[in-house]
C-alpha positions as CSV (number, residue, x, y, z in Angstrom):
1,M,27.5,4.9,-6.8
2,G,26.1,8.6,-7.3
3,K,24.0,10.5,-5.3
4,Q,21.0,10.2,-7.8
5,D,21.2,6.6,-8.5
6,T,21.4,5.8,-4.8
7,E,18.4,8.0,-4.8
8,F,16.8,6.1,-7.7
9,W,17.1,2.6,-5.5
10,W,15.9,3.8,-2.5
11,L,12.7,4.7,-3.8
12,T,12.5,2.1,-6.0
13,G,12.8,-0.2,-2.6
14,L,10.3,2.4,-0.9
15,E,7.6,1.2,-3.6
16,A,8.1,-2.3,-2.7
17,T,7.2,-1.7,0.5
18,L,4.0,-0.8,-0.6
19,F,3.1,-4.5,-1.6
20,L,4.8,-6.0,1.4
21,S,2.1,-4.1,3.7
22,L,-1.1,-5.4,5.4
23,P,-3.2,-3.1,3.0
24,C,-2.0,-4.8,-0.2
25,W,-2.5,-8.6,1.3
26,E,-6.2,-7.6,3.1
27,L,-7.4,-6.1,-0.8
28,T,-5.7,-9.0,-3.0
29,A,-5.3,-12.7,-0.7
30,P,-9.2,-12.9,0.3
31,W,-10.3,-12.9,-3.0
32,A,-7.8,-15.8,-4.5
33,E,-7.9,-19.3,-4.5
34,P,-4.8,-20.1,-6.3
35,V,-4.6,-23.7,-5.6
36,S,-8.0,-24.6,-6.7
37,N,-7.6,-22.2,-9.8
38,P,-3.8,-22.1,-10.6
39,L,-4.4,-21.0,-14.2
40,R,-7.1,-18.2,-13.5
41,F,-4.9,-17.1,-10.6
42,G,-2.0,-16.5,-12.8
43,V,-3.4,-14.9,-15.7
44,S,-5.6,-12.2,-13.1
45,L,-2.0,-11.3,-11.1
46,V,-0.1,-11.2,-14.1
47,V,-2.3,-8.7,-16.4
48,G,-3.2,-6.8,-12.7
49,A,0.4,-6.7,-11.9
50,T,1.3,-5.4,-15.5
51,A,-1.5,-3.0,-15.7
52,A,-0.3,-1.5,-11.9
53,M,2.9,-0.9,-13.4
54,I,2.2,0.8,-16.5
55,A,-0.3,3.1,-15.1
56,C,1.0,3.7,-11.5
57,H,4.6,3.8,-12.5
58,L,5.8,4.0,-15.9
59,G,3.0,6.8,-17.1
60,P,3.7,8.7,-14.6
61,A,7.4,8.3,-14.5
62,A,7.9,8.4,-18.4
63,F,5.6,12.1,-18.1
64,A,8.2,13.2,-15.4
65,G,11.0,12.8,-17.9
66,R,9.7,14.4,-20.5
67,F,7.4,17.1,-19.2
68,G,8.6,17.7,-15.4
69,G,10.6,20.7,-15.9
70,R,7.7,22.7,-17.2
71,Q,5.6,24.7,-14.7
72,H,1.9,24.0,-15.4
73,R,-1.2,26.2,-14.7
74,F,-3.7,23.7,-13.3
75,S,-0.7,21.5,-11.4
76,W,-1.9,22.9,-8.1
77,I,-4.8,21.5,-8.3
78,V,-3.4,17.9,-9.2
79,S,-1.1,18.4,-6.0
80,L,-3.9,19.6,-3.4
81,W,-5.9,16.4,-4.3
82,L,-3.2,14.3,-3.8
83,G,-2.3,15.8,-0.5
84,V,-5.4,15.1,0.6
85,G,-5.2,11.5,-0.2
86,Y,-1.8,11.1,1.6
87,L,-2.9,12.4,4.5
88,E,-6.3,10.9,4.5
89,W,-4.1,7.7,4.5
90,I,-1.9,8.4,6.9
91,L,-4.3,9.3,9.2
92,S,-6.4,5.9,8.3
93,S,-3.4,4.0,9.0
94,A,-2.7,5.7,12.0
95,Q,-6.1,4.4,13.4
96,A,-5.8,0.9,12.4
97,V,-2.6,1.0,14.3
98,A,-4.4,2.3,17.7
99,A,-6.9,-0.3,17.2
100,S,-4.7,-3.1,16.6
101,A,-2.4,-2.2,19.4
102,M,-5.7,-1.8,21.7
103,S,-7.0,-5.5,20.3
104,A,-3.8,-7.0,21.3
105,R,-3.6,-5.3,24.9
106,I,-7.0,-6.9,25.8
107,G,-6.5,-10.3,23.7
108,G,-3.4,-10.5,25.0
109,N,-4.2,-10.3,29.0
110,P,-7.4,-8.9,29.6
111,S,-7.2,-9.1,33.3
112,R,-4.2,-6.5,33.4
113,P,-5.3,-3.2,34.9
114,T,-5.5,-0.8,32.1
115,D,-2.4,0.4,30.3
116,W,-2.5,3.6,28.4
117,A,0.5,2.7,26.5
118,W,-2.3,1.8,23.4
119,F,-4.0,5.1,23.7
120,A,-0.4,7.0,22.6
121,A,0.0,4.5,19.6
122,A,-1.8,7.0,17.0
123,P,0.2,10.1,17.8
124,V,4.1,7.9,18.1
125,F,2.7,6.8,14.8
126,L,2.2,10.0,13.5
127,A,5.2,11.5,14.9
128,T,7.5,8.9,13.9
129,V,6.5,8.6,10.1
130,M,6.4,12.4,9.6
131,V,10.1,12.7,11.4
132,A,11.5,9.8,9.3
133,A,9.9,11.2,6.1
134,W,10.7,15.0,6.7
135,V,14.3,14.9,8.6
136,R,17.4,14.8,6.4
137,S,15.9,11.5,4.8
138,W,15.7,9.3,7.7
139,W,13.4,6.8,5.8
140,K,16.1,5.7,3.4
141,P,17.5,3.1,6.0
142,V,14.0,2.3,7.1
143,V,13.1,1.0,3.8
144,A,15.0,-2.2,4.4
145,G,13.7,-2.6,7.4
146,G,10.0,-2.8,5.8
147,L,10.7,-5.1,2.9
148,L,12.8,-7.6,5.6
149,L,9.3,-7.4,7.8
150,G,7.2,-7.8,4.8
151,T,8.5,-10.4,3.7
152,G,8.9,-12.5,6.8
153,I,5.5,-12.2,7.7
154,L,4.7,-13.4,4.5
155,V,7.0,-16.4,4.4
156,W,6.0,-17.3,8.5
157,A,2.4,-17.8,7.7
158,L,2.8,-19.9,4.4
159,V,5.3,-22.1,6.3
160,M,2.9,-22.0,9.7
161,N,-0.5,-23.3,7.0
162,W,1.8,-25.0,4.0
163,H,-0.3,-28.2,4.9
164,G,-3.8,-26.2,4.9
165,L,-3.3,-25.7,1.2
166,W,-4.4,-29.4,0.3
167,A,-6.7,-29.6,3.5
168,R,-10.3,-29.8,3.0
169,N,-12.6,-27.7,5.3
170,P,-15.5,-29.5,6.5
171,H,-17.8,-26.3,6.1
172,F,-17.1,-26.0,2.3
173,F,-19.7,-27.3,0.3
174,G,-18.4,-26.8,-2.3
175,E,-14.3,-25.1,-4.1
176,P,-15.0,-21.2,-2.7
177,P,-15.1,-19.1,-5.5
178,Q,-12.5,-16.8,-7.0
179,F,-13.2,-13.2,-7.6
180,D,-10.7,-12.6,-10.7
181,W,-12.0,-9.1,-11.0
182,L,-11.4,-8.2,-7.3
183,I,-8.0,-9.1,-7.3
184,I,-7.0,-7.1,-10.1
185,K,-8.9,-4.0,-8.2
186,G,-7.1,-4.8,-5.5
187,I,-3.9,-4.7,-7.1
188,M,-4.6,-1.2,-8.5
189,L,-5.5,0.3,-5.7
190,S,-2.5,-1.0,-3.9
191,A,-0.2,0.0,-6.5
192,A,-2.2,3.8,-6.6
193,P,-0.3,5.1,-4.4
194,S,3.1,5.1,-5.9
195,V,2.0,7.6,-8.8
196,V,4.5,10.4,-6.8
197,I,7.1,8.1,-6.4
198,G,7.2,6.9,-10.2
199,W,7.1,10.7,-10.6
200,R,9.9,11.4,-9.1
201,I,12.0,8.8,-10.2
202,G,11.2,9.7,-13.7
203,R,12.8,13.2,-12.1
204,I,16.0,11.4,-11.7
205,E,16.0,9.2,-14.5
206,S,14.5,10.0,-17.8
207,E,16.1,7.2,-19.8
208,P,13.4,4.5,-20.6
209,R,15.4,1.4,-19.7
210,R,16.0,2.7,-16.2
211,I,12.0,3.5,-15.9
212,W,11.7,0.0,-17.0
213,L,13.7,-1.3,-14.6
214,S,12.4,0.8,-11.3
215,G,9.1,-0.1,-12.7
216,V,9.7,-4.2,-12.9
217,A,11.8,-4.5,-9.2
218,G,9.7,-1.9,-7.5
219,V,6.0,-2.8,-9.0
220,W,5.7,-5.8,-10.9
221,L,7.8,-8.2,-9.0
222,P,6.9,-7.1,-4.9
223,L,3.2,-7.5,-6.5
224,V,3.5,-10.9,-7.9
225,F,5.4,-12.3,-5.2
226,S,3.2,-10.6,-2.5
227,V,0.2,-11.9,-3.7
228,T,1.0,-15.3,-4.7
229,M,2.4,-15.7,-1.1
230,A,-0.3,-14.1,0.9
231,S,-3.2,-15.8,-1.4
232,L,-1.9,-19.0,-1.0
233,A,-1.4,-18.4,3.0
234,A,-4.8,-17.4,3.1
235,Q,-5.9,-20.3,1.2
236,A,-4.0,-22.8,3.5
237,G,-5.6,-20.8,6.5
238,A,-8.7,-20.7,5.4
239,N,-8.7,-24.5,4.4
240,L,-7.8,-25.2,8.2
241,Y,-9.5,-22.7,10.2
242,W,-13.0,-21.0,8.6
243,V,-16.3,-21.5,10.0
244,P,-19.4,-20.4,8.8
245,S,-20.8,-16.3,9.5
246,R,-17.1,-15.3,9.2
247,F,-15.7,-13.1,6.1
248,R,-13.0,-14.1,3.9
249,G,-9.7,-12.1,5.0
250,F,-6.3,-12.2,5.0
251,N,-6.4,-12.8,8.9
252,W,-7.0,-16.5,8.4
253,A,-3.4,-16.7,7.3
254,L,-1.8,-15.4,10.1
255,L,-3.5,-17.8,12.9
256,G,-0.4,-20.0,12.9
257,S,-0.1,-23.8,13.8
258,R,-2.7,-23.3,16.7
259,G,-5.0,-21.6,15.0
260,R,-5.0,-18.4,17.2
261,L,-4.3,-15.2,16.4
262,E,-1.3,-14.5,19.0
263,P,-1.0,-10.8,19.9
264,G,2.1,-10.6,18.8
265,V,1.3,-11.5,15.1
266,M,-1.1,-8.8,15.2
267,T,1.6,-6.3,16.5
268,L,4.0,-7.4,13.4
269,T,1.1,-7.2,10.7
270,S,-0.1,-3.9,12.0
271,W,3.5,-2.4,12.1
272,T,3.8,-3.2,8.0
273,L,0.9,0.3,8.0
274,W,3.8,2.0,8.7
275,W,5.2,1.6,5.6
276,P,2.8,2.7,3.4
277,A,2.3,5.3,5.6
278,L,6.1,6.4,5.1
279,L,5.5,6.5,1.1
280,S,2.9,8.6,1.9
281,A,4.5,10.8,3.6
282,V,7.5,10.7,1.4
283,S,5.4,11.3,-1.7
284,L,3.8,15.1,0.5
285,R,7.3,16.1,0.8
286,A,7.7,15.8,-2.9
287,L,4.4,17.9,-3.4
288,V,5.7,20.9,-1.5
289,P,6.8,23.2,-4.1
290,Q,9.9,24.7,-3.9
291,W,9.0,28.0,-2.6
292,T,11.2,30.8,-0.7
293,R,10.7,31.2,3.1
294,R,8.5,34.0,2.8
295,Q,6.1,32.0,-0.1
296,K,5.9,29.0,2.6
297,V,3.9,30.9,4.9
298,W,1.2,30.0,3.0
299,L,1.7,26.4,3.4
300,V,0.1,27.0,6.9
301,P,-3.7,27.6,5.4
302,I,-3.1,25.0,2.9
303,V,-2.3,22.2,5.5
304,V,-4.7,23.1,7.7
305,C,-7.6,22.4,5.0
306,L,-5.9,19.7,3.7
307,L,-5.9,18.4,7.2
308,I,-9.5,19.0,7.8
309,C,-10.6,17.4,4.4
310,A,-8.6,14.3,5.5
311,V,-9.7,14.0,8.5
312,A,-13.6,14.3,7.8
313,S,-12.4,11.8,4.7
314,T,-11.7,9.1,7.5
315,T,-15.2,9.3,9.0
316,W,-17.0,9.1,5.9
317,H,-18.0,5.4,6.6
318,P,-20.9,4.5,4.6
319,E,-23.0,1.1,5.0
320,G,-21.7,-2.0,3.5
321,F,-18.3,-4.1,4.4
322,Y,-14.4,-2.4,3.6
323,S,-11.0,-2.9,4.7
324,V,-9.4,-0.9,6.8
325,A,-6.6,-0.5,4.7
326,A,-9.3,1.1,1.8
327,T,-11.9,3.4,3.2
328,P,-14.3,4.5,0.9
329,A,-13.0,7.8,0.5
330,H,-9.3,6.0,-0.3
331,Q,-10.7,4.1,-2.6
332,L,-12.3,6.9,-4.7
333,W,-9.1,8.9,-4.6
334,A,-6.9,5.7,-5.7
335,K,-8.8,5.3,-8.7
336,S,-8.5,8.6,-9.7
337,L,-4.5,8.2,-9.6
338,V,-5.0,5.4,-11.9
339,I,-6.9,7.2,-14.3
340,L,-4.3,10.0,-13.8
341,G,-1.1,7.9,-14.2
342,A,-2.8,5.9,-17.5
343,T,-3.7,9.7,-18.8
344,A,0.2,10.7,-18.3
345,G,1.5,7.5,-20.0
346,I,-1.3,7.8,-23.0
347,A,-0.5,11.4,-23.4
348,C,3.2,10.6,-23.5
349,L,2.6,7.8,-26.8
350,V,0.5,10.3,-28.4
351,L,2.9,13.3,-28.3
352,R,6.0,11.3,-28.9
353,H,4.0,9.6,-32.2
354,S,2.7,13.0,-33.5
355,R,6.1,14.6,-33.3
């Protein structure tokens, strides 16, 4: 197996970890009722996964394979926009991990003396993500752990709540509604950050058959598997434990057989935020131009400006309910990536037929 072929499969695996993580589960599973509406759920899932694969992977990969070697005059604007979004997502993930660590400490043993270990959660998270992404490609062996952890959490959640799929919650006045458009929207937002990885795969492998293979293995199949498992587990958990005044959410899938969210489960689930952040860091590395050492001095003010913009975006919290995994700033950025990826794919088709 050659070096490029190895890189091809590692990048495909990194894409797959994006969908075996809490952001994807929170954005999709709460709105699905796969047992009550199996046909509608299946159609929404297939449509969303296919659209995400085309817009967020095939489009950028095809464009990179065809035009990636050329220098584009305004490509730096796109790179800066991508960089701001990836930094914002890394910082938001670090905030979420720190909040989860503090909740686990308080919930696990409230009488325990103050432990400042949780305070270091965010800096440690940021440091390990950046080191793994930038130092000798250490991210590659970690990808396997992400695939195993995400799959393990989904299997555990469904096994623990399996009997709830046929239970009837006494607080339900009727079958909970399924929001098909929110499922598709969640799938698209979940897949959007994979645009740069798709681009990178297109630079490594321009053969259409291989690009399609990476799209199916890295996006379509993981999305279908993850959303199906997460939706079944969330519906089963809600049937067993939901009470009025509580929001719909993936948290119902994590309550286990005793109907209580254990600190260990919270910790393991929060760890899945590490892999979307790792994908963001690897994508940032791919965006850095191959400059000389003197030219790289310009990266210092650029990184400072990007960091300021990213920090500011994490504090943008308008009124209304939103997921920790998809702040308003992140949703705006992700939607723009979907449009960029789809436009790149359309441009390839138009230019191919025009010739």
